[in-house]
DSSP file (Angstrom, degrees, kcal/mol; ACC not computed):
  #  RESIDUE AA STRUCTURE BP1 BP2  ACC     N-H-->O    O-->H-N    N-H-->O    O-->H-N    TCO  KAPPA ALPHA  PHI   PSI    X-CA   Y-CA   Z-CA
    1    1 A M     >        0   0    0      0, 0.0     4,-2.0     0, 0.0     5,-0.1   0.000 360.0 360.0 360.0 -49.3   41.1  -25.2   -7.3
    2    2 A R  H  >  +     0   0    0      1,-0.2     4,-2.4     2,-0.2     5,-0.2   0.863 360.0  54.3 -69.8 -34.1   42.3  -24.5   -3.8
    3    3 A T  H  > S+     0   0    0      2,-0.2     4,-2.2     1,-0.2    -1,-0.2   0.906 108.2  49.1 -66.0 -40.8   45.9  -24.0   -4.9
    4    4 A T  H  > S+     0   0    0      2,-0.2     4,-2.5     1,-0.2     5,-0.2   0.924 111.8  48.7 -63.5 -44.1   44.8  -21.4   -7.5
    5    5 A F  H  X S+     0   0    0     -4,-2.0     4,-2.6     1,-0.2    -2,-0.2   0.908 111.4  49.6 -62.5 -41.9   42.7  -19.6   -4.9
    6    6 A K  H  X S+     0   0    0     -4,-2.4     4,-2.4     2,-0.2    -1,-0.2   0.892 110.7  50.1 -65.2 -38.8   45.6  -19.6   -2.4
    7    7 A T  H  X S+     0   0    0     -4,-2.2     4,-2.2     2,-0.2    -2,-0.2   0.922 112.6  46.3 -65.5 -43.8   48.0  -18.3   -5.0
    8    8 A I  H  X S+     0   0    0     -4,-2.5     4,-2.4     2,-0.2    -2,-0.2   0.904 113.3  49.6 -65.5 -41.1   45.6  -15.5   -6.0
    9    9 A A  H  X S+     0   0    0     -4,-2.6     4,-2.2     2,-0.2    -2,-0.2   0.899 111.4  48.7 -65.4 -40.2   45.0  -14.6   -2.3
   10   10 A A  H  X S+     0   0    0     -4,-2.4     4,-2.2     2,-0.2    -2,-0.2   0.888 111.6  49.6 -66.9 -38.6   48.8  -14.5   -1.6
   11   11 A A  H  X S+     0   0    0     -4,-2.2     4,-2.2     2,-0.2    -2,-0.2   0.901 111.1  49.8 -66.4 -40.2   49.4  -12.3   -4.6
   12   12 A G  H  X S+     0   0    0     -4,-2.4     4,-2.4     2,-0.2    -2,-0.2   0.899 110.5  50.0 -64.3 -40.2   46.7   -9.9   -3.5
   13   13 A L  H  X S+     0   0    0     -4,-2.2     4,-2.6     2,-0.2     5,-0.2   0.904 110.4  50.0 -63.9 -41.8   48.1   -9.8    0.0
   14   14 A A  H  X S+     0   0    0     -4,-2.2     4,-2.2     2,-0.2    -2,-0.2   0.888 110.9  50.1 -64.0 -38.5   51.6   -9.0   -1.5
   15   15 A L  H  X S+     0   0    0     -4,-2.2     4,-2.3     2,-0.2    -2,-0.2   0.914 111.9  47.1 -65.9 -43.2   50.1   -6.3   -3.6
   16   16 A V  H  X S+     0   0    0     -4,-2.4     4,-1.8     2,-0.2    -2,-0.2   0.925 114.7  45.9 -65.5 -44.4   48.3   -4.7   -0.7
   17   17 A L  H  X S+     0   0    0     -4,-2.6     4,-0.9     1,-0.2    -1,-0.2   0.872 112.8  50.9 -67.1 -35.9   51.4   -4.9    1.6
   18   18 A G  H  < S+     0   0    0     -4,-2.2     3,-0.4    -5,-0.2     4,-0.3   0.899 110.7  48.3 -67.5 -39.8   53.5   -3.5   -1.2
   19   19 A A  H >< S+     0   0    0     -4,-2.3     3,-0.9     1,-0.2    -2,-0.2   0.834 108.0  55.6 -69.6 -31.3   51.2   -0.6   -1.8
   20   20 A A  H 3< S+     0   0    0     -4,-1.8    -1,-0.2     1,-0.2    -2,-0.2   0.740 103.4  55.4 -73.0 -21.4   51.0    0.2    1.9
   21   21 A S  T 3< S+     0   0    0     -4,-0.9    -1,-0.2    -3,-0.4    -2,-0.2   0.467  81.1 110.9 -92.2  -0.1   54.8    0.5    2.1
   22   22 A L  S <  S-     0   0    0     -3,-0.9     2,-0.1    -4,-0.3    -3,-0.0  -0.461  75.3-108.5 -72.1 144.7   55.1    3.2   -0.7
   23   23 A P        -     0   0    0      0, 0.0     2,-0.3     0, 0.0    -1,-0.1  -0.383  34.7-157.5 -71.2 152.5   56.2    6.7    0.5
   24   24 A S        -     0   0    0     -2,-0.1     2,-0.1     1,-0.0     0, 0.0  -0.846  24.8 -89.2-126.6 165.1   53.6    9.4    0.5
   25   25 A D        -     0   0    0     -2,-0.3     2,-0.4     1,-0.1    -1,-0.0  -0.432  37.6-122.4 -73.5 145.7   53.7   13.2    0.4
   26   26 A A        -     0   0    0     -2,-0.1     2,-0.6     2,-0.0    -1,-0.1  -0.758  20.9-158.9 -87.5 133.6   53.9   15.2    3.6
   27   27 A N        -     0   0    0     -2,-0.4     4,-0.1     1,-0.1     3,-0.0  -0.945   6.8-171.3-117.2 110.7   51.1   17.7    4.0
   28   28 A A        -     0   0    0     -2,-0.6     2,-0.3     2,-0.1    -1,-0.1   0.723  63.4 -10.7 -77.5 -22.4   52.0   20.4    6.5
   29   29 A G  S    S+     0   0    0      1,-0.1     3,-0.1     5,-0.0     0, 0.0  -0.853  76.1  98.7-156.9-170.8   48.7   22.0    6.7
   30   30 A G        +     0   0    0      1,-0.3     2,-0.4    -2,-0.3    -1,-0.1   0.370  57.3 123.3  98.5  -4.0   45.2   22.4    5.4
   31   31 A Y        -     0   0    0      1,-0.2    -1,-0.3    -4,-0.1     3,-0.2  -0.741  52.0-151.7 -91.9 138.8   43.4   20.1    7.9
   32   32 A H  S    S+     0   0    0     -2,-0.4     2,-0.5     1,-0.3    -1,-0.2   0.906  92.3  29.3 -71.9 -41.8   40.6   21.6    9.8
   33   33 A Y  S >  S-     0   0    0      1,-0.1     3,-0.9    -3,-0.1    -1,-0.3  -0.956  72.4-165.1-123.8 111.3   41.1   19.3   12.8
   34   34 A R  T 3  S+     0   0    0     -2,-0.5    -1,-0.1     1,-0.3    -2,-0.1   0.791  81.1  52.6 -72.7 -30.5   44.7   18.2   13.2
   35   35 A H  T 3  S+     0   0    0      2,-0.0     2,-0.7     0, 0.0    -1,-0.3  -0.093  70.9 136.1-101.0  36.8   44.3   15.3   15.6
   36   36 A Y    <   +     0   0    0     -3,-0.9     3,-0.3     1,-0.1     4,-0.1  -0.759  24.5 175.4 -86.0 116.2   41.8   13.4   13.6
   37   37 A H     >  +     0   0    0     -2,-0.7     4,-2.1     1,-0.2     5,-0.2   0.048  43.4 113.1-109.7  24.4   42.7    9.7   13.7
   38   38 A G  H  > S+     0   0    0      1,-0.2     4,-2.4     2,-0.2     5,-0.2   0.867  76.8  52.1 -65.2 -36.3   39.7    8.3   11.9
   39   39 A G  H  > S+     0   0    0     -3,-0.3     4,-2.4     2,-0.2    -1,-0.2   0.893 109.7  48.8 -67.0 -39.4   41.8    7.3    8.8
   40   40 A A  H  > S+     0   0    0      2,-0.2     4,-2.3     1,-0.2    -2,-0.2   0.901 112.5  48.0 -68.0 -40.2   44.3    5.4   10.9
   41   41 A A  H  X S+     0   0    0     -4,-2.1     4,-2.5     2,-0.2    -2,-0.2   0.912 112.7  48.6 -66.2 -41.4   41.5    3.6   12.8
   42   42 A A  H  X S+     0   0    0     -4,-2.4     4,-2.7     1,-0.2    -2,-0.2   0.903 111.9  49.3 -64.7 -40.4   39.7    2.7    9.6
   43   43 A A  H  X S+     0   0    0     -4,-2.4     4,-2.7     2,-0.2    -2,-0.2   0.891 111.3  49.9 -65.8 -38.4   43.0    1.5    8.1
   44   44 A G  H  X S+     0   0    0     -4,-2.3     4,-2.5     2,-0.2    -2,-0.2   0.921 113.1  45.3 -64.8 -43.7   43.7   -0.6   11.2
   45   45 A I  H  X S+     0   0    0     -4,-2.5     4,-2.6     2,-0.2    -2,-0.2   0.913 114.3  49.1 -65.7 -42.2   40.2   -2.2   11.1
   46   46 A L  H  X S+     0   0    0     -4,-2.7     4,-2.5     2,-0.2    -2,-0.2   0.907 112.4  48.1 -63.8 -41.8   40.5   -2.8    7.3
   47   47 A G  H  X S+     0   0    0     -4,-2.7     4,-2.6     2,-0.2    -2,-0.2   0.901 111.9  49.3 -65.3 -40.8   43.9   -4.4    7.8
   48   48 A F  H  X S+     0   0    0     -4,-2.5     4,-2.4     2,-0.2    -2,-0.2   0.928 112.9  46.9 -63.5 -44.6   42.7   -6.6   10.6
   49   49 A A  H  X S+     0   0    0     -4,-2.6     4,-2.5     2,-0.2    -2,-0.2   0.912 113.0  49.2 -64.4 -42.1   39.7   -7.7    8.6
   50   50 A T  H  X S+     0   0    0     -4,-2.5     4,-2.8     1,-0.2     5,-0.3   0.922 112.4  48.0 -63.0 -43.9   41.8   -8.4    5.5
   51   51 A G  H  X S+     0   0    0     -4,-2.6     4,-2.5     1,-0.2    -2,-0.2   0.890 112.0  49.5 -63.8 -39.2   44.3  -10.4    7.6
   52   52 A A  H  X S+     0   0    0     -4,-2.4     4,-2.0     2,-0.2    -2,-0.2   0.910 113.7  45.5 -66.6 -41.7   41.5  -12.4    9.2
   53   53 A I  H  X S+     0   0    0     -4,-2.5     4,-1.8     2,-0.2    -2,-0.2   0.945 118.0  41.8 -67.8 -47.7   39.9  -13.2    5.9
   54   54 A L  H  X S+     0   0    0     -4,-2.8     4,-2.3     1,-0.2    -2,-0.2   0.879 113.6  53.7 -68.6 -36.6   43.1  -14.1    4.1
   55   55 A G  H  X S+     0   0    0     -4,-2.5     4,-1.1    -5,-0.3    -1,-0.2   0.907 111.7  44.0 -64.1 -40.7   44.4  -16.0    7.1
   56   56 A S  H  < S+     0   0    0     -4,-2.0    -1,-0.2    -5,-0.2    -2,-0.2   0.824 113.9  51.3 -73.6 -29.0   41.3  -18.2    7.3
   57   57 A A  H  < S+     0   0    0     -4,-1.8    -2,-0.2     1,-0.2    -1,-0.2   0.859 114.4  42.3 -73.9 -34.5   41.3  -18.7    3.6
   58   58 A L  H  < S+     0   0    0     -4,-2.3    -1,-0.2    -5,-0.1    -2,-0.2   0.629  91.0 105.0 -87.4 -13.7   44.9  -19.8    3.5
   59   59 A A  S  < S-     0   0    0     -4,-1.1     3,-0.0    -5,-0.2    -3,-0.0  -0.426  75.3-118.5 -70.8 140.5   44.7  -22.0    6.6
   60   60 A Q        -     0   0    0     -2,-0.1     2,-0.1     1,-0.1    -1,-0.1  -0.539  31.3-109.1 -74.8 141.2   44.7  -25.7    6.0
   61   61 A P        -     0   0    0      0, 0.0     2,-0.5     0, 0.0    -1,-0.1  -0.476  32.4-144.2 -69.6 143.9   41.6  -27.5    7.2
   62   62 A R        -     0   0    0     -2,-0.1     2,-0.5     2,-0.0    -3,-0.0  -0.928  17.8-177.9-114.8 132.8   42.2  -29.7   10.3
   63   63 A Y        -     0   0    0     -2,-0.5     2,-0.9     2,-0.0     0, 0.0  -0.978  10.9-160.1-130.3 118.7   40.5  -33.0   10.9
   64   64 A Y        -     0   0    0     -2,-0.5    -2,-0.0     0, 0.0     0, 0.0  -0.843  14.5-160.9-101.5 102.2   41.2  -34.9   14.0
   65   65 A A        -     0   0    0     -2,-0.9    -2,-0.0     1,-0.1     0, 0.0  -0.558  22.9-111.3 -81.2 143.5   40.2  -38.5   13.4
   66   66 A P        -     0   0    0      0, 0.0     3,-0.1     0, 0.0    -1,-0.1  -0.395  44.7 -91.7 -68.2 153.8   39.6  -40.7   16.4
   67   67 A P        -     0   0    0      0, 0.0     3,-0.0     0, 0.0     2,-0.0  -0.335  51.1 -94.8 -65.2 148.7   42.2  -43.5   16.9
   68   68 A P        -     0   0    0      0, 0.0     2,-0.4     0, 0.0    -3,-0.0  -0.332  39.8-111.0 -65.8 146.1   41.3  -46.7   15.2
   69   69 A V        -     0   0    0     -3,-0.1     2,-0.6     1,-0.0     0, 0.0  -0.625  29.1-135.3 -79.2 129.1   39.6  -49.3   17.3
   70   70 A A        -     0   0    0     -2,-0.4     2,-0.7    -3,-0.0    -1,-0.0  -0.755  16.0-166.0 -90.2 124.1   41.8  -52.3   18.0
   71   71 A Y        -     0   0    0     -2,-0.6    -2,-0.0     0, 0.0    -1,-0.0  -0.933   9.2-163.6-109.7 110.9   40.2  -55.6   17.7
   72   72 A Y        -     0   0    0     -2,-0.7     2,-0.1     1,-0.1    -2,-0.0  -0.684  27.1-102.8 -93.6 146.6   42.3  -58.3   19.3
   73   73 A P        -     0   0    0      0, 0.0    -1,-0.1     0, 0.0     3,-0.1  -0.378  42.1-103.6 -67.0 146.9   41.7  -62.0   18.5
   74   74 A Q        -     0   0    0      1,-0.1     2,-0.1    -2,-0.1     3,-0.0  -0.423  41.0-103.4 -68.5 141.8   39.9  -64.0   21.2
   75   75 A P        -     0   0    0      0, 0.0     2,-0.5     0, 0.0    -1,-0.1  -0.395  35.1-115.9 -67.0 144.1   42.2  -66.2   23.3
   76   76 A V        -     0   0    0     -2,-0.1     2,-0.6    -3,-0.1     0, 0.0  -0.684  25.5-158.5 -83.8 127.0   42.0  -69.8   22.4
   77   77 A Y        +     0   0    0     -2,-0.5     3,-0.0     1,-0.1    -3,-0.0  -0.925  14.0 178.9-109.5 116.5   40.6  -72.0   25.2
   78   78 A Y        -     0   0    0     -2,-0.6    -1,-0.1     1,-0.1    -2,-0.0   0.678  35.8-135.0 -90.3 -18.8   41.6  -75.6   24.9
   79   79 A G        -     0   0    0      2,-0.0    -1,-0.1     0, 0.0     0, 0.0   0.101  24.3 -74.9  81.8 160.3   39.9  -76.7   28.1
   80   80 A A        -     0   0    0     37,-0.2     8,-0.1     1,-0.1    -3,-0.0  -0.617  52.9 -99.9 -89.8 152.0   41.2  -79.0   30.8
   81   81 A P        -     0   0    0      0, 0.0    -1,-0.1     0, 0.0     3,-0.1  -0.302  48.8 -88.4 -67.4 157.0   41.4  -82.7   30.2
   82   82 A A    >   -     0   0    0      1,-0.1     3,-1.1     2,-0.1     6,-0.4  -0.362  55.2 -93.4 -65.0 143.4   38.7  -84.9   31.7
   83   83 A P  T 3  S+     0   0    0      0, 0.0    -1,-0.1     0, 0.0     4,-0.1  -0.204 104.3  21.1 -61.0 150.5   39.4  -86.1   35.3
   84   84 A W  T 3  S+     0   0    0      1,-0.3    -2,-0.1    -3,-0.1     3,-0.0   0.618  92.9 121.4  68.0  19.0   41.1  -89.4   36.0
   85   85 A T  S <> S-     0   0    0     -3,-1.1     4,-2.3     1,-0.1    -1,-0.3  -0.704  77.4-111.8-100.2 161.6   42.6  -89.6   32.5
   86   86 A P  H  > S+     0   0    0      0, 0.0     4,-2.2     0, 0.0     5,-0.2   0.869 120.3  53.1 -60.0 -35.1   46.4  -89.9   32.0
   87   87 A A  H  > S+     0   0    0      2,-0.2     4,-2.5     1,-0.2     5,-0.2   0.887 107.9  51.1 -66.1 -37.2   46.4  -86.4   30.4
   88   88 A W  H  > S+     0   0    0     -6,-0.4     4,-2.7     2,-0.2     5,-0.3   0.917 109.0  50.1 -65.8 -43.5   44.6  -85.1   33.5
   89   89 A Y  H  X S+     0   0    0     -4,-2.3     4,-2.3     1,-0.2     5,-0.2   0.925 113.2  46.5 -58.9 -44.9   47.2  -86.7   35.8
   90   90 A A  H  X S+     0   0    0     -4,-2.2     4,-1.8     2,-0.2    -2,-0.2   0.904 113.5  49.1 -65.7 -40.9   50.1  -85.1   33.8
   91   91 A Y  H  X S+     0   0    0     -4,-2.5     4,-1.7     2,-0.2    -2,-0.2   0.950 114.8  42.3 -63.6 -50.5   48.4  -81.7   33.7
   92   92 A C  H  X S+     0   0    0     -4,-2.7     4,-2.6     1,-0.2     7,-0.2   0.873 113.5  52.3 -68.5 -36.8   47.7  -81.5   37.4
   93   93 A A  H  < S+     0   0    0     -4,-2.3    -1,-0.2    -5,-0.3    -2,-0.2   0.862 113.3  44.5 -67.6 -34.1   51.1  -82.9   38.4
   94   94 A S  H  < S+     0   0    0     -4,-1.8    -1,-0.2    -5,-0.2    -2,-0.2   0.783 118.4  43.5 -79.5 -26.0   52.8  -80.3   36.2
   95   95 A K  H  < S+     0   0    0     -4,-1.7     2,-0.5     1,-0.2    -2,-0.2   0.874 117.8  38.3 -86.8 -38.8   50.6  -77.4   37.4
   96   96 A Y    ><  -     0   0    0     -4,-2.6     3,-1.1    -5,-0.2    -1,-0.2  -0.956  58.7-161.1-120.8 123.7   50.5  -78.1   41.2
   97   97 A R  T 3  S+     0   0    0     -2,-0.5    -1,-0.1     1,-0.2    -4,-0.0   0.793  95.1  53.1 -70.5 -27.3   53.5  -79.3   43.2
   98   98 A S  T 3  S+     0   0    0      9,-0.2    -1,-0.2     2,-0.1     9,-0.2   0.194  78.6 138.7 -93.9  17.7   51.3  -80.5   46.0
   99   99 A F    <   -     0   0    0     -3,-1.1     7,-0.2    -7,-0.2    -6,-0.0  -0.428  41.7-153.8 -68.2 132.3   49.0  -82.6   43.7
  100  100 A N  B >>> -A  105   0A   0      5,-2.9     4,-2.9    -2,-0.2     3,-0.7  -0.922   2.6-162.8-106.7 108.7   48.0  -86.0   45.2
  101  101 A P  T 345S+     0   0    0      0, 0.0    -1,-0.1     0, 0.0     5,-0.0   0.762  86.2  58.2 -66.6 -23.7   47.3  -88.4   42.3
  102  102 A S  T 345S+     0   0    0      1,-0.1    -2,-0.0     3,-0.1     0, 0.0   0.823 121.9  23.7 -76.2 -28.8   45.4  -90.9   44.5
  103  103 A T  T <45S-     0   0    0     -3,-0.7    -1,-0.1     2,-0.2     3,-0.1   0.688  96.2-129.3-105.8 -24.2   42.9  -88.3   45.7
  104  104 A G  T  <5 +     0   0    0     -4,-2.9    12,-2.5     1,-0.3     2,-0.3   0.598  68.2 120.0  83.7  11.7   43.0  -85.8   42.8
  105  105 A Y  E   < -AB 100 115A   0     -5,-0.6    -5,-2.9    10,-0.2    -1,-0.3  -0.749  44.3-162.6-109.9 156.4   43.4  -82.9   45.3
  106  106 A F  E     - B   0 114A   0      8,-2.5     8,-2.8    -2,-0.3     2,-0.6  -0.937  28.6-108.8-131.1 158.1   46.1  -80.3   45.7
  107  107 A L  E     - B   0 113A   0     -2,-0.3     6,-0.2     6,-0.2    -9,-0.2  -0.782  38.3-151.4 -89.6 119.0   47.0  -78.0   48.6
  108  108 A G    >   -     0   0    0      4,-3.0     3,-1.6    -2,-0.6    -1,-0.0  -0.248  29.5-101.1 -84.6 174.4   46.1  -74.4   47.8
  109  109 A Y  T 3  S+     0   0    0      1,-0.3    -1,-0.1     2,-0.1    -2,-0.0   0.707 120.3  63.7 -67.4 -20.1   47.7  -71.1   49.0
  110  110 A D  T 3  S-     0   0    0      2,-0.2    -1,-0.3     1,-0.0     3,-0.1   0.466 118.1-110.3 -83.9   0.1   44.8  -70.7   51.4
  111  111 A G  S <  S+     0   0    0     -3,-1.6     2,-0.3     1,-0.3    -2,-0.1   0.513  83.1 112.1  86.7   5.2   45.8  -74.0   53.2
  112  112 A R  S    S-     0   0    0     -6,-0.0    -4,-3.0     0, 0.0     2,-0.4  -0.763  70.2-111.6-110.3 157.2   42.8  -75.9   52.0
  113  113 A Y  E     -B  107   0A   0     -2,-0.3     2,-0.3    -6,-0.2    -6,-0.2  -0.710  33.3-169.4 -89.3 138.0   42.7  -78.9   49.6
  114  114 A H  E     -B  106   0A   0     -8,-2.8    -8,-2.5    -2,-0.4     2,-0.3  -0.949  25.7-113.3-128.1 145.9   41.1  -78.3   46.2
  115  115 A F  E     -B  105   0A   0     -2,-0.3     2,-0.4   -10,-0.2   -10,-0.2  -0.609  36.3-117.5 -76.9 135.8   40.1  -80.7   43.5
  116  116 A C              0   0    0    -12,-2.5   -24,-0.1    -2,-0.3    -1,-0.1  -0.603 360.0 360.0 -76.5 126.9   42.2  -80.3   40.3
  117  117 A R              0   0    0     -2,-0.4   -37,-0.2   -34,-0.1    -1,-0.2   0.360 360.0 360.0-114.8 360.0   40.0  -79.3   37.4
């Protein structure tokens, strides 16, 4: 449907432009007022209106969709092992170099001792 309309509109535009380019007879006299430009102004307005109508009819519609929302999977939290278990000792010893297994504390960057959780 839209393709047919566009084809007909393009053919009509070609016909109008072709008719406007045909030569016409020169008329040397017979005008009451020689510098009357009303016809040229009317033709300009008519051409502008025709171009605006055909241009808007032939233009493709634009739809700017918002970007899709990204849903990332939630990170899996396994939790820390319970204190004083062999897994807890292995976890804290591998995570903190200053871990003391007899007390369960490690030396933090702030210079204070913290319990390993």
